[in-house]
BALUM-639891 format. One record per residue (C-alpha): residue number from 1; residue in three letters; z, x, y. Coordinates in steps of 0.2 Angstrom, whole numbers, plus 5000, padded with zeros to 4 digits. Each point is the difference from the previous one (the first is absolute). Layout:
! residues N
+-----+------+------+------+------+
! seq ! type !    w !    u !    v !
+-----+------+------+------+------+
! NUM !  ala !    Z !    X !    Y !
...
+-----+------+------+------+------+
! end
This chain:
! residues 84
+-----+------+------+------+------+
! seq ! type !    w !    u !    v !
+-----+------+------+------+------+
!   1 !  met ! 5000 ! 5000 ! 5000 !
!   2 !  tyr ! 4995 ! 5007 ! 5017 !
!   3 !  leu ! 5011 ! 4997 ! 5015 !
!   4 !  asn ! 4992 ! 5001 ! 5017 !
!   5 !  ile ! 5013 ! 5012 ! 5008 !
!   6 !  pro ! 4995 ! 5012 ! 5013 !
!   7 !  thr ! 5000 ! 5018 ! 4993 !
!   8 !  glu ! 5011 ! 5007 ! 5014 !
!   9 !  leu ! 5014 ! 4989 ! 4994 !
!  10 !  leu ! 4998 ! 5006 ! 4982 !
!  11 !  his ! 5006 ! 5018 ! 5002 !
!  12 !  ile ! 5014 ! 4999 ! 5013 !
!  13 !  ser ! 5015 ! 5011 ! 4995 !
!  14 !  ile ! 5016 ! 4997 ! 5009 !
!  15 !  tyr ! 5013 ! 5014 ! 5000 !
!  16 !  pro ! 5017 ! 4996 ! 5009 !
!  17 !  ala ! 5006 ! 5014 ! 5012 !
!  18 !  gly ! 5014 ! 5004 ! 4989 !
!  19 !  gly ! 4990 ! 5000 ! 4984 !
!  20 !  ile ! 4999 ! 4989 ! 4985 !
!  21 !  ser ! 5017 ! 5006 ! 4993 !
!  22 !  thr ! 5008 ! 4994 ! 5016 !
!  23 !  val ! 4993 ! 4982 ! 4997 !
!  24 !  asn ! 5006 ! 5001 ! 4982 !
!  25 !  gln ! 5017 ! 5005 ! 5005 !
!  26 !  asn ! 5001 ! 4985 ! 5012 !
!  27 !  val ! 4994 ! 4988 ! 4987 !
!  28 !  asn ! 5012 ! 5007 ! 4987 !
!  29 !  ala ! 5015 ! 4999 ! 5012 !
!  30 !  phe ! 4996 ! 4982 ! 5005 !
!  31 !  asp ! 4998 ! 4996 ! 4982 !
!  32 !  ser ! 5017 ! 5007 ! 4996 !
!  33 !  arg ! 5009 ! 4991 ! 5014 !
!  34 !  leu ! 4992 ! 4984 ! 4995 !
!  35 !  lys ! 5005 ! 5002 ! 4982 !
!  36 !  asn ! 5018 ! 5005 ! 5004 !
!  37 !  trp ! 5001 ! 4985 ! 5012 !
!  38 !  ile ! 4993 ! 4987 ! 4988 !
!  39 !  arg ! 5010 ! 5006 ! 4985 !
!  40 !  arg ! 5016 ! 4992 ! 5007 !
!  41 !  phe ! 4992 ! 4983 ! 4997 !
!  42 !  asn ! 4997 ! 5003 ! 4982 !
!  43 !  gly ! 4981 ! 4997 ! 5002 !
!  44 !  val ! 4992 ! 4986 ! 5010 !
!  45 !  ala ! 4989 ! 4986 ! 4996 !
!  46 !  thr ! 4981 ! 5003 ! 5003 !
!  47 !  lys ! 5001 ! 4984 ! 5010 !
!  48 !  tyr ! 5011 ! 5007 ! 5013 !
!  49 !  leu ! 4994 ! 5018 ! 5000 !
!  50 !  asp ! 4991 ! 4998 ! 5017 !
!  51 !  ser ! 5016 ! 4995 ! 5008 !
!  52 !  tyr ! 5010 ! 5014 ! 4992 !
!  53 !  leu ! 4987 ! 5013 ! 5006 !
!  54 !  gly ! 5000 ! 4993 ! 5017 !
!  55 !  trp ! 5018 ! 5001 ! 5001 !
!  56 !  phe ! 5001 ! 5018 ! 4994 !
!  57 !  arg ! 4986 ! 5005 ! 5012 !
!  58 !  thr ! 5010 ! 4992 ! 5014 !
!  59 !  leu ! 5016 ! 5009 ! 4995 !
!  60 !  asp ! 4990 ! 5016 ! 4997 !
!  61 !  arg ! 4991 ! 5000 ! 5017 !
!  62 !  ser ! 5016 ! 4995 ! 5010 !
!  63 !  ala ! 5011 ! 5013 ! 4993 !
!  64 !  pro ! 4994 ! 5014 ! 5011 !
!  65 !  ala ! 5003 ! 4989 ! 5015 !
!  66 !  gly ! 5018 ! 4997 ! 4995 !
!  67 !  leu ! 4998 ! 4981 ! 4998 !
!  68 !  leu ! 5013 ! 4993 ! 4989 !
!  69 !  pro ! 4995 ! 4987 ! 4986 !
!  70 !  ala ! 5012 ! 4988 ! 5009 !
!  71 !  ser ! 4990 ! 5001 ! 5016 !
!  72 !  leu ! 4984 ! 4997 ! 4990 !
!  73 !  leu ! 5007 ! 4985 ! 4992 !
!  74 !  ala ! 5006 ! 4993 ! 5017 !
!  75 !  leu ! 4982 ! 5002 ! 5006 !
!  76 !  ala ! 4993 ! 4993 ! 4985 !
!  77 !  ile ! 5010 ! 4984 ! 5001 !
!  78 !  asn ! 4995 ! 4999 ! 5019 !
!  79 !  ser ! 5018 ! 5002 ! 5006 !
!  80 !  asn ! 5004 ! 5004 ! 5018 !
!  81 !  thr ! 5013 ! 5013 ! 4994 !
!  82 !  val ! 4995 ! 5016 ! 4994 !
!  83 !  leu ! 5014 ! 5010 ! 4990 !
!  84 !  asn ! 5001 ! 5019 ! 5002 !
+-----+------+------+------+------+
! end
């Protein structure tokens, strides 16, 4: 089967500035954090996996900013009070 794809798109190599090993390390670190976090729930149903992944991503991204989970919960329920 022939696909009508422009040839300039077929041979594009993408190398991150830090190299491939840096990307692998970041992926492995994220995977490790996710597995350790989800382990506390003794597994999750596939039906709810999207919600758990969103929850984890929110907590993971807010950690460097110093946001506490209670603050995020207050925001999620549209509370006027943000706990610190």
